[in-house]
C-alpha positions in Angstrom: 75.9 172.0 13.3 76.5 168.3 13.9 77.5 166.8 17.2 80.5 164.4 17.4 80.6 162.3 20.4 83.5 160.2 21.7 82.8 157.6 24.5 84.8 158.1 27.6 86.4 154.6 27.5 87.7 155.3 24.1 89.0 158.5 25.0 90.8 157.1 28.0 92.5 154.5 25.9 93.6 156.9 23.4 95.3 159.3 26.3 96.7 156.2 27.7 98.5 155.2 24.2 99.7 158.7 23.7 101.1 159.1 27.1 102.6 155.5 26.8 104.4 156.7 23.4 105.6 159.8 25.1 107.5 157.4 27.9 105.1 157.0 30.6 104.7 153.7 32.3 101.5 151.6 31.7 100.3 152.4 35.4 101.0 156.2 35.1 99.5 156.4 31.5 96.5 154.6 33.2 96.1 156.9 36.1 96.5 159.9 33.7 93.8 158.6 31.4 91.6 158.0 34.1 91.8 161.3 35.8 91.8 163.5 32.6 88.7 161.7 31.4 86.9 161.8 34.9 87.7 165.4 35.3 85.9 166.3 31.9 83.0 164.1 32.8 82.6 165.8 36.1 82.3 169.0 33.9 85.8 170.5 34.4 86.9 170.5 30.9 89.4 173.2 31.7 91.6 170.6 33.6 90.4 167.5 31.5 90.6 166.4 28.0 90.9 170.1 26.6 94.4 170.2 28.3 95.8 167.2 26.8 97.5 169.0 23.9 99.2 171.3 26.6 100.3 168.4 28.9 101.7 167.0 25.6 103.7 170.0 25.0 105.0 170.1 28.5 106.0 166.6 28.5 107.9 167.0 25.1 109.7 170.2 26.5 110.7 168.5 29.7 108.3 170.5 31.9 106.6 167.3 33.1 108.3 164.3 34.4 106.3 161.1 33.7 108.3 159.0 35.9 108.1 161.4 38.9 106.6 160.0 42.1 104.9 162.4 44.3 106.2 162.7 47.8 104.3 164.2 51.0 107.1 166.6 52.3 104.9 167.8 55.4 101.5 167.1 56.9 99.9 169.0 59.8 96.0 168.8 60.7 94.2 168.9 57.5 97.1 170.4 55.4 99.4 168.6 53.3 102.4 170.0 51.6 103.1 167.7 48.4 106.2 167.9 46.4 104.8 166.7 42.8 108.3 166.4 41.5 107.3 167.8 37.8 103.8 166.2 37.8 100.8 168.3 36.8 98.3 165.8 37.7 98.8 164.0 40.9 97.8 160.3 40.8 96.1 159.1 43.8 98.3 158.9 46.7 98.2 156.3 49.5 96.5 157.8 52.5 99.2 158.6 55.2 98.3 158.8 58.9 
């Protein structure tokens, strides 16, 4: 069996292009591309590149809102309640104190 390898940077760019075509802003597409690829590189393919097809289906079906901005609803000690507002992957959120 032959092995086919795609470089992480090319994969990230592809994901960004797909998400942009689906309506994501370039900033959101960039965050998703980075997170999806990094997740796979860390060994968590179950939540990384392997999920791209499912994410696309959810976006097209209206289950994921690419324009959503996560909001911290409540914070107590080390616990944070975040309303993702239709996002499956949360982009990095500013640290709140």
